N, C-alpha and C positions, 0 to 999 in steps of 0.2 A: 848202916854199919852193923856188922855182926862180929861176935867174939866166940871163939871155941877154945876150950881148955882140955888138954890131953894129959893124963897121968897114968902111971903104972904101965910102962911099955911091956907088951907081951914078950915073955922070955927073959925079962929082967934087963938091967943095964940102962944107961942114960940114953936120951935121944941124941943122935949124932947130927953133925952139920948136914949130912946127906938127907936125914929124916926131915930136918927143918925145911930144906930146899924143896923136897918132894911135896911136903904139905903146903908150902907157899904156892906151888904150882897148882895143887889141887884146890886151894882156896880161890885162885883166880877163876877156875872153871865153875866153882860153886857160885861165885859172884855173877858170872855170865849167865848161869842157869836161872838164878833169881831174877836177873835183869830181863831175860827173854820171857820168863814166866809172867812178869808184870806187863811186858809189851804185848804178849799174846792175849792177856786178859783185856788190855786196853783196846786191841784190835777187835776182839770178839764183841766187846760192848759197842764199839763203833759200827760193826756190821749189823748188830741187832737194831741200833738206832737208825741205820740206813734202811733196813728192811721195814721198820715202822714208818719212816718218812715216805718210802715208796708206796706202802699200802695206803697212806693218807692221800698222797698225790694221785694214786690210781683211782681212788674213790672220787675225788673232786675233779679229776681230769678226764673222766668219761661222761658221756651223755646219760641222761636219765630216761626212764621208761615213758614218761609223758612226752618228751621230745620225739622219741621213736614213734609213738602212737600218732602224734600230730602229723608227722611227715608221711606216715603210711596212709593217712586220709587225704593228703593233698593230691591235687590232680594237675598235671602240666597243661599249659595253654597251647592249643594247636598252633596259634600264630607264632609263639615263641619257639616251638619245636622246629618250625621251618627255618626261622632265622638262625637257629643254633648250628645249622650246617655250614655257616659261613664264617670266615676269619674275622669279619667286621663286627661280630656280635658284641654288644656292650654289657659287660657284667654289672656295671653300676645301675642298670635298669631293673635288676632283679631285687626282689624283696628278701628279707632275712629267711623266709621259708623257701623261697624259690631257688636260691643258690644251692643248698644241699639237695633239694628235690631234683634239680637238673644235673647235679653231679652224679646222683644215683642213676638218673635216666641215661646219661652218657655211658656209664659203665655197663648198664644193662644192654644198651644198643650195641655196644662193641662186643660183649662177651656172653650174653645169656644163652646163646646157641652153641657156644664153643667149650665151656667148662662149667662144672657145677659149683655153686656157692649158696649158702643160706641167705635169702634176701634180707632177713632181719639183721643178719650180721653185717651185710653191706650198708644198711641204713645206719646201724650203730657206728660202724667204722667211719663213714662220712661225717656224721654228727660229732664224733669225738675228734676227728681231724680239725673240724671247724673250731671246736672248743680249745684246741691246743695252739691255735694261732693267737698271738698277742695283739692287743689293740695298739697298733703303731700306724703312722700315716700311710705307709706304702706296703711294706712286706707283711701283709696281713692275709686274712682268709680270702678277700676279694682277689688279691694278686694270685694266690695259689689256685683259685678257681679259674681265673683267666688263662693261666699257663696250662692247666689241665684241659681247658676247652680247646686251646690251640692244638694240643696233641690229639684230641678227639677228631677235629676237622681233618688233620693230616692223615690220621689212620683211616678215616672214612674215604679219603681220596686215593690212598695208596694200598698196595697189597704186597709189599716187599718184606715185611717183618713177620717173624714167627709169632705164635700165640703168646709164648712166654715173654718175648720182647715187647709185644703190645701191652700186656698186663703191667709189666715193669715200668714202661714209659708212662702210662696213664697214672699209676699210683705215685710214681716218682714226681710227676708234674704237680699232682694235687698236694703232695706232702713236702715239696722241695724246700720250703722256707718255714717249716714247723718251729714254733718257739723262737722266731727271729726277734731280736731285741731292738731293732731299729738302728743297729750299729754294725759297721763292717768289720772284716777280719783285721785290718790294720789297727783299728781302734781297740779291738779285743786284745791284741798283742801289746800295744803300747801301754795299755792300762793294766797289763798282767792279770787279766781276769781268770777265774778258775777254769773256764773253758779253754783258754789259750794255754793253760798249763797241762791240760789233758791231751790236746791235739796240737801237733807241731806245725801242720800245714792244713789249709782249707778248714780252718777252725769251725766256722758256723756250718759249713756243708756237712762235715762229719757229724755234728750235733743233730742237724736236720734228719740225716739218715737214721741215726740211733733212736731218735724220737719216733720215726716211722715204724721201725721194728718193734719198739716198745708198745705202740698202739696195736699192731698186728698180734702181739702176744697176749693182749688182754682177753679175758674170757668173753666170748660172744663177738669178737672182732676179727677173727682170722678168716678172711675171705679167700685165703689161699689153701685152705685145709684139704681140698680135694686133689691138689697137685701131689705128684710123687715126691719122694725125698730129693731126688736128683733135680726135678723141675723146680722145687721150692728153693733149693740151694742156688740154682741158676738165676731164678727170679730175683732173689735178694742181692746176688752179685751184680746183676744188671741195674737194679734200683740204685745201688751204691754208685755204680759207674755213672748213671744218669744224673744223680743229685750232685756228685762231685763236679760234674761238667758245668754246673752253674757258677762255679768259681771262675771269674773272668781271668784270673791269673793263669789258669790252665788253657783258656781259650786261645791265647796268642800262640802257644806251642801247637795246638791242634790245627789252627787255621794255616799256619806256615806249612805244616806237613801236608794238609789237604791241598793247598795251592800247588805244592810240588808234584803231588800225585796227578792232579788234574792237568797241570801243564804238560806233564809227560804223556798224558792221555791213556793211562793204564789203570784207572779206577775199576775195581771189581768188587761187587757185593759179596762174592763168595770168599774173598780173602778176609780172614779174621781181623787183621789190623785195619784194613780199609773200612770194614763194616763198623768196627768200634769207633773210628773217627767220625763216620757219618752219624752214628748214634749220638755221640757227644755234641756234634754241631747242631743236630736237630733239637736236642734238649736245650742248648743255648739259645737257639732261635725261638723256641717256645717261651723261654724266660724273657726274651727281648720283644715279645709280640706287641707290647704297648706302643712301640715305635712304628708299628705297621698297622695301627688302627686308624680309622677316620680321624681327621684333624681335630674335631671337637673332643673326641675321647682321648686323643694323644695329649692335647693341652691340659685337660683336666687331670690326667695321670701325671704329667710332668710337674704340676703344681704340688701334688702330694709327695712325689719323689723328692723334690727340693725341700719341702717342709721337713721330711725325715733327715735329709742331708744337713739342713741348718740346725736341727735339734742336736745332731752329733757334733757339729761345729761349735755350738754353744757349750756342750759338755767338755769339748777339748779346751776351749778357752778357760773354763772354770778350773781346769787342771793345769793351766799354765802353758798350754800348747797353742801353736798357731795353725788353724785349719787351712786346708788347701782352698783355693778360690771357690771350687764347686760346693764347699760346705760352709762357706762364710756368708752369712745373710747380709753382711755389709757390702757384698759384691753381687747382689741380686741382679743388677743391671747386666751382668755378664752371662746371664742364663741363656739367651739365644745363641751366643757364640759357643758356649759350652755344649749346647745341644747339637750344633753343627758339627763340632769335633767328635762328639759321641756317635752320632749317626754315621759320619764318614769313616771314622776309625774302627768302629766295632760293628754296629748294626748292619750297615749295607754290606760290609765284608762277609759277615756271617750269613746273611740272607742270600747273597750271591753264590756263595759256596754250596749251601744246602740246596738251592734251586737247581744247581747243575747236576746233582745226583738224585734229587727228588723234585722233578718239575712241577708237581702238584702244589708246591709251596711258593711258586713264582709270585703270587699275589703279595706275599710279605715283602718281597724286594720292590715291587712296583709301588706299593703304598708307602713304603718308607722313603722312596725317592721323592714322592710327592710331598711328604712331610718335610724332607730335607730342604726342598725348594722354599717352603714357607718359613722354615727357621732361618734360612739364609736371608730372606727378605726382612724378617724381624730384626736380625742381627745388623743388617745394613741400616735400617731405620733407627735402630738404637745408637749406632755409631754416628749417624748424621745428626741425631738429636744431641748427642754428647758434644759433637763438633760445634754445633750452634751455641751450646752453653759455653764452651771454651772460648769461642769467638766473642760472645757477649762479655764474658769475664775480662778478656784481653782489652776490649774496647773501654770497659769501665776503668781498667787500670791505666790505659793510655790517657783517658780524659782526666783522671786524677792527677797524672804526672803533669799534663798541660796546665791544669789549674794551679798546681803547686809552683810551676815555673812562673 
């Protein structure tokens, strides 16, 4: 509250009603000015605090020199390098040092003769990416590595993409789940999380992309520095396109459009919209590659996927919500049925579409079909076991009724 007293009107005479009204109007603007000045000061202080917080995060969120030096001394194993060229490669077989080592190796194999980048920056970039994946059951560094490996094998087998597309795809795959919290977009929105307030659609995917750009902008991490301004802009745009394509909510629209194009028989790589669709479906295929791994790897992966699902379901229950069956650990017996539905409704559809435009990926379709057959068998066994239990229960009930009679 403020008070202003005015005396001795210039020129003499009393203050009129018009003078009073004019001053009241002026007082309103004075109040607004003071209010905005306080808001500006508050915003300025918040921005400074934000900058300090970002500096702290940048310091703790990047790799250190010891990690870089350790990786520089590591040597890939010849046997592993041969296996690396196949979609079946098992990321879980790699040690903590080997994963970033082979991530660097794959990047070098794809790009060292195609564009210039400081090798130490590449090592720092990969190690910092690893550091920015959270410790969650599934959407972690191992998953990011596995998806990047799928893109590596695909790019080694095909020659359809430009250099910028290849760079964007590999980096996007490696970084596509950065800072994932083990919760999906629906959870983020239902819990009104800060991220959900920032992004209205594809909440986590937008966050993953922004985290990727943040790492690239760190000192000593910009592996794209030799690109021209236009190339850099194109690369970031493609990376965003690829990472957003991992939102399965977008997949359904993409697959319907691609089905339509392929049915009409007029798919053309030269057409921008067709190429964009193929890029998105390839990215989705890489993200779903766990479903196209050998059975032992597939089952190990499904266990950690459902552990993450159940953790989210538990969190939803604590907040008074009822999780869907897939995320309810009390319905774990339905896992085989859920896997059958997932493979039939999403994975096989995606792999089938991408194999039609990129035949080199046909193995993904074939392997996922094999896994589907095994999940169907498990689902049938689970149903028979449940049926036997139900029959036993019914017999017990019938015997109880006869005894009562």
